[in-house]
N, C-alpha and C positions, 0 to 999 in steps of 0.2 A: 795668363794674360786674356781679357775679355775681347772677343772681335766684334765687328759691327753687327755682324749678322746675329750675333750669340745675344747682343744686347736689343736688336729689333725683336726676336723671338722672346727677351724676357718681357720687354716693352708688352708685345701681342698679348703674351699670356696675362700679363697683369690687368691689360685693359679688357679683357674678354671677362674675368673674374669680377672687376673693380666697377666697371663702368655702370651695370644696370644698377648696382646699390648706389653709387654714387648720385645718379640721375635721380632716381627715386628718392631719394633722403634730401636731396636739394629741392625737388618739386613738393615735397611734403613740406619744405620749410617756406620756401616762396610763391609756391603756386607753379601753374604748368609753364607758362612763357619764360618766366625770370630761372625757374628753376632747369629749363634745358638750357638756355644761354648760359648759365653760371657751369652748368656740366661740363659743357662744350669747352667753355674758357678754361676750366680747372686740367681736363683732359689736355689741351694745347701745351698748357705750362707743364703739365707731367712730362712730355714729351721732349719739349724745351730742355728739362731738367732731369731726364729720367737718370744720370749717372749720379745725381746727388741722392732724389727719390728713391734708388734701389738700396740704397745703404739704409735707409730710415726704417726705424722697428714697426711703424704705424702709417705708410704711406697714404693709405685710402683715409685715415683721418687728418693728415696734413691736406690733403687734396680737398678734404670738406672745408677746412678752413680759407683755402685758396677760392674755393667755390663761393664762401661767406663772402668776402670780400669784392669778388666780381661781381656777385649779385648787388651789389649798392649800386653798382653802374647801372643796373638794366633796370630797377626797380623805379616805379613812380606811384604816387598814391590812389591813382585811381585803377592799379591793378588789383584782382582780387584770385581767390581761388577760383571763383567762378567762372574766370575766364578763360577755361580750359576747351581745345577745339573739338567741334561737333565731330561725331565717330561717323560717316556716313556707313550706310548697309551694315552697321554692326550696333545690335540693340544694346543697350546697357542694360544691365540687372538694376532690378528696381532699389532705390534706396529711399529712406527717408527724405523728403522734398527739402525740410530744414537744415539737413545735415551741413550741406556747404556755407550756410549761412553761422550755425552753432559752431564749426569748427575755427571758422572766424574771430569768435568771441576768446579763444584759448590763446594763452600766450604762445609765442612760435615755440619754444621748446615742448611745450605740451603737445602742441598741434602736430609738430613732427615726431615725436615719440608716439603717439596714437596711431599716426598713418603708417609710422615703420611697424608697430607691432600687430596694428589690428587690421591695416589697409593691405598692406604689402605682404604679412606673414614673416617676417623676420624676428629673429629670436630675442630676447634682453640682452644677451651677449654681443650679438652682430650688431644691433643698434649701439650700445654704448663703446663699441670698439670704432666705430663708423664716425660718431659724433665726437671721441676722445675724453668720453667722461665714463662714471661708475655704472654697474650694473643698478645698484642701489638709486642712482639718479634717474634713470630712465624709469625705472620702475615706479617711484615717486611722481613724476612727470605723468607717467599712465594713469597711475591711480587719482591724480587730481584732475586731468585732462577728462576721463572717463566721467568721473562725479560731476564735473562742470554739462557736461554733455547731456548726462542723464536728465539732470535739472533742468536745463534748458529747452530740451526735447520733451519732459515730463514722461520719462518712462522708469520703470523699476529696473533693480540690479537683478532680475529674475533669468 
């Protein structure tokens, strides 16, 4: 029999492992503001339904889907990936000035896959598991997304 304390400990361990990946995935998909809100909502859902989620094969993937449905509530047509907050006193590394605009031209799936793999350093397997798709699907989205970025930014594959 599982006690309340043991359930809390299980959830806490799950939260520590899952929250950063879930948040990054939703931010990659929906932008900073909407992604963070959707992640918070999905994690609140996880706490409320932990007894059911704990039995699932891929609870993180399920929570990504919950986050997607919650993101619809927060999205507006005026928000974009460029709506990220300014970091005070923390200099940003140099990035191609047109990158944010070019990322917006990718499909949501391509943008998410590219940011998860190349932006956050996740593996193809981790990304596939988080999004509930196959590794080959992620690879295809990354390849197509990177090809579009290279064309848009006029850079070679070197």
